[in-house]
Backbone bond lengths (Angstrom), bond angles and torsions (degrees), N, CA, C in turn:
res aa  C-N    CA-C-N  psi(-1)  N-CA   C-N-CA  omega(-1)  CA-C   N-CA-C  phi
1 E - - - 1.484 - - 1.561 105.76 -
2 E 1.356 115.88 123.07 1.436 121.93 -180.00 1.525 106.71 -95.58
3 V 1.331 113.45 136.37 1.457 122.79 -176.46 1.556 107.21 -98.34
4 N 1.226 118.43 129.50 1.500 120.21 178.05 1.512 109.00 -83.35
5 P 1.358 116.86 116.04 1.506 120.54 -174.91 1.475 116.00 -77.68
6 T 1.355 119.46 5.84 1.447 122.70 -179.41 1.512 108.87 -77.06
7 L 1.267 118.71 106.45 1.452 122.53 -173.36 1.564 104.86 -123.17
8 S 1.313 111.65 165.05 1.481 118.16 170.70 1.425 114.64 -136.96
9 A 1.327 115.94 153.60 1.478 120.79 174.95 1.457 105.88 -72.54
10 P 1.323 121.01 171.17 1.475 124.36 -176.78 1.481 108.37 -55.68
11 A 1.332 122.51 -41.84 1.402 121.24 178.86 1.579 112.45 -131.94
12 G 1.394 110.50 33.97 1.466 116.29 -172.85 1.491 114.71 -109.97
13 A 1.323 117.05 -178.79 1.420 123.37 -178.76 1.528 109.94 -81.08
14 Q 1.326 115.48 152.68 1.470 119.92 176.96 1.535 107.30 -70.74
15 L 1.329 113.97 143.41 1.455 122.59 172.65 1.479 111.39 -105.32
16 D 1.397 111.42 135.16 1.492 112.09 179.52 1.568 110.02 -83.38
17 E 1.248 121.56 -179.82 1.502 121.81 -172.29 1.502 109.60 -61.46
18 R 1.331 116.85 -44.48 1.464 122.39 -175.76 1.577 108.52 -61.71
19 E 1.307 113.14 -50.96 1.502 118.91 177.56 1.490 113.49 -55.30
20 Y 1.310 112.06 -46.85 1.494 116.17 -176.93 1.562 110.09 -61.85
21 R 1.329 117.38 -43.26 1.457 116.64 178.82 1.542 111.63 -66.19
22 L 1.325 117.39 -39.14 1.383 119.30 -179.13 1.518 114.47 -67.23
23 L 1.328 115.01 -40.47 1.528 122.68 171.99 1.499 110.37 -52.32
24 W 1.337 116.79 -59.08 1.435 119.73 -172.83 1.542 110.38 -67.24
25 E 1.348 119.56 -37.00 1.424 120.48 172.12 1.507 114.87 -53.48
26 S 1.377 112.42 -39.68 1.439 120.11 -176.10 1.491 109.85 -70.45
27 V 1.350 117.58 -35.15 1.497 120.39 176.12 1.547 109.27 -65.79
28 V 1.359 115.33 -52.41 1.484 119.69 -177.02 1.525 112.13 -59.97
29 Q 1.341 116.49 -36.58 1.549 120.64 -177.45 1.555 108.64 -89.71
30 G 1.292 123.53 -7.29 1.419 119.53 178.48 1.534 111.73 79.34
31 D 1.279 121.49 27.65 1.442 127.31 -176.06 1.513 111.31 -83.72
32 I 1.300 117.69 81.92 1.424 123.25 -178.48 1.500 111.70 -61.35
33 Q 1.283 117.17 -41.10 1.461 124.69 -176.81 1.558 109.75 -59.77
34 M 1.274 115.55 -39.44 1.483 121.18 -179.26 1.600 109.43 -73.11
35 L 1.337 115.21 -39.95 1.455 121.75 174.70 1.519 110.79 -58.05
36 Q 1.363 115.35 -45.61 1.436 120.73 -179.98 1.557 110.51 -64.12
37 E 1.322 118.24 -33.90 1.457 120.33 175.48 1.520 113.09 -67.84
38 F 1.263 117.02 -38.00 1.397 122.39 175.55 1.505 109.99 -62.12
39 M 1.324 116.02 -43.31 1.562 118.57 175.69 1.480 110.36 -63.69
40 T 1.326 121.11 -48.07 1.460 124.88 179.53 1.541 112.70 -54.85
41 R 1.250 114.55 -36.22 1.580 122.53 -176.86 1.550 106.74 -86.22
42 G 1.384 118.94 -1.78 1.470 118.22 179.12 1.503 109.68 75.98
43 R 1.378 124.83 18.08 1.376 124.69 -174.48 1.561 110.79 -98.59
44 L 1.324 115.15 -12.23 1.451 120.58 177.69 1.624 102.35 -126.75
45 Q 1.320 113.52 104.51 1.449 118.12 -172.99 1.610 112.85 -122.44
46 S 1.421 116.29 8.40 1.424 117.33 -173.39 1.572 106.14 -154.89
47 G 1.261 111.73 145.07 1.507 118.57 170.20 1.646 108.38 -86.08
48 R 1.328 115.02 7.99 1.467 119.92 -175.93 1.547 111.10 -111.45
49 L 1.372 113.46 2.98 1.499 117.22 178.24 1.501 108.02 -58.51
50 C 1.399 113.44 133.58 1.473 114.86 -179.42 1.489 114.33 -117.18
51 D 1.298 116.45 157.63 1.476 122.32 177.64 1.548 109.32 -86.13
52 M 1.288 114.02 -176.38 1.484 120.60 -177.40 1.592 112.53 -65.25
53 N 1.383 114.59 -18.40 1.419 116.38 177.74 1.532 114.07 -98.42
54 G 1.300 113.54 8.60 1.481 117.55 176.63 1.428 115.91 85.58
55 H 1.405 119.56 7.73 1.484 124.53 177.52 1.443 108.96 -89.96
56 S 1.332 117.74 138.63 1.386 123.27 179.25 1.468 110.59 -72.08
57 I 1.371 115.92 164.57 1.509 118.16 171.25 1.496 112.62 -62.54
58 F 1.281 118.98 -31.47 1.502 119.91 175.86 1.483 113.02 -69.08
59 W 1.312 114.91 -39.81 1.541 122.35 177.13 1.543 107.98 -59.77
60 N 1.370 117.07 -46.31 1.472 117.75 179.75 1.510 112.81 -67.13
61 A 1.267 119.90 -36.19 1.468 123.95 177.56 1.510 106.83 -56.03
62 L 1.363 118.84 -48.51 1.448 121.75 -176.85 1.570 109.32 -73.60
63 A 1.296 118.17 -37.63 1.451 120.68 -176.56 1.604 109.97 -64.90
64 Y 1.313 114.77 -35.25 1.490 119.94 176.49 1.508 112.01 -91.82
65 Q 1.295 118.24 15.04 1.478 122.68 177.58 1.512 113.89 53.65
66 Q 1.260 116.18 43.25 1.487 123.25 -177.30 1.559 104.37 -105.20
67 Q 1.384 114.91 75.85 1.483 117.48 -176.15 1.592 112.26 -62.75
68 E 1.327 116.18 -32.04 1.466 116.53 179.28 1.469 111.85 -66.85
69 V 1.294 117.37 -40.23 1.468 122.48 175.44 1.485 110.96 -60.56
70 A 1.348 116.23 -46.35 1.435 119.25 176.97 1.532 114.04 -56.43
71 M 1.315 114.69 -45.26 1.465 119.52 -178.10 1.527 108.83 -68.93
72 F 1.321 121.40 -35.58 1.422 126.75 175.99 1.531 108.95 -59.76
73 L 1.419 115.04 -46.19 1.451 118.24 178.80 1.547 111.92 -64.38
74 L 1.256 114.29 -41.50 1.569 120.44 -178.24 1.535 108.45 -62.45
75 R 1.331 116.10 -42.10 1.554 119.65 179.71 1.517 109.72 -64.70
76 H 1.377 120.90 -42.73 1.375 123.55 -169.22 1.538 109.97 -88.46
77 F 1.339 117.66 -28.58 1.483 124.58 -174.06 1.467 107.18 -131.54
78 P 1.433 117.09 69.96 1.483 116.96 -173.82 1.554 111.42 -65.68
79 P 1.351 118.35 144.59 1.404 121.85 174.69 1.454 112.26 -56.88
80 G 1.310 119.53 141.07 1.459 125.50 -174.79 1.438 116.50 94.25
81 S 1.293 116.59 -18.53 1.510 123.06 175.63 1.516 109.21 -84.59
82 E 1.292 114.33 159.64 1.512 118.03 -174.42 1.541 114.63 -56.13
83 Q 1.275 116.18 -36.87 1.518 119.55 178.58 1.562 110.27 -106.95
84 G 1.282 116.06 11.77 1.487 120.72 -173.71 1.601 109.62 -67.73
85 V 1.306 111.78 159.60 1.449 116.32 175.32 1.464 112.83 -64.79
86 D 1.254 121.35 153.05 1.487 128.31 -174.50 1.496 107.34 -100.44
87 L 1.310 117.23 100.98 1.494 119.95 -178.79 1.490 112.52 -71.64
88 W 1.317 117.53 -7.45 1.454 121.69 -179.43 1.544 113.41 -102.90
89 E 1.310 114.83 10.04 1.450 122.17 -179.16 1.659 107.92 -54.57
90 V 1.329 113.52 138.16 1.424 120.23 -179.73 1.544 110.17 -132.34
91 H 1.235 118.16 134.52 1.484 124.58 177.28 1.568 104.46 -58.73
92 Q 1.319 111.64 129.06 1.513 119.11 -176.51 1.555 111.37 -61.43
93 R 1.281 114.81 -43.31 1.524 116.10 -173.64 1.509 108.69 -93.25
94 R 1.273 121.25 -50.77 1.497 121.75 -173.07 1.528 114.34 -85.43
95 K 1.325 119.16 -13.15 1.379 123.52 -178.61 1.536 115.68 67.61
96 D 1.310 115.91 15.25 1.478 118.86 173.17 1.453 111.83 -65.31
97 T 1.360 115.54 157.74 1.504 119.71 177.94 1.514 104.24 -117.24
98 L 1.377 113.20 177.97 1.454 117.42 176.93 1.579 113.14 -65.48
99 L 1.330 112.90 -25.64 1.496 114.96 175.47 1.556 113.39 -63.62
100 H 1.318 112.67 -34.93 1.551 118.42 -179.82 1.528 105.12 -64.42
101 L 1.314 119.84 -41.37 1.389 124.62 178.55 1.532 112.21 -57.81
102 C 1.297 114.29 -46.17 1.483 120.35 -174.17 1.546 109.23 -66.35
103 V 1.315 119.63 -34.31 1.448 118.23 -178.93 1.515 114.74 -69.73
104 Y 1.366 115.22 -14.14 1.441 118.47 174.16 1.498 113.99 -84.44
105 F 1.341 117.17 -6.80 1.485 119.64 177.98 1.484 110.48 -50.92
106 Q 1.345 116.59 142.20 1.489 122.02 -177.51 1.470 110.85 -53.43
107 Y 1.369 120.90 -44.01 1.458 122.11 -173.06 1.567 113.37 -73.56
108 F 1.409 117.42 -9.13 1.387 121.16 168.90 1.538 115.12 -78.44
109 S 1.313 114.72 -16.72 1.469 118.91 -174.05 1.510 112.36 -80.56
110 A 1.316 116.81 146.66 1.465 122.18 175.55 1.525 111.55 -63.64
111 P 1.304 118.78 145.38 1.467 119.49 174.26 1.471 117.49 -62.80
């Protein structure tokens, strides 16, 4: 079964397959400049944009330990605003929260 990667944010523009891949690579690699370009072009309009697995862009920033991306998203899409990140996001299957992701950060680990 092939999954169509064309997704949209809650009130955002549709992303084509190339944009979708580039956006998520930017999150995983911590490419703030590319994320800024997406915002400038109106292609990133929400901190609630989800991937094919139902995880938000903010969730992925934390899961891939990209603290700078997470801070970028918090600054541009503050919690409580209409398109703001959802601090109460829960993993659908495992029931993990964003706090669970944070404790896996490298600097929380013992030497």
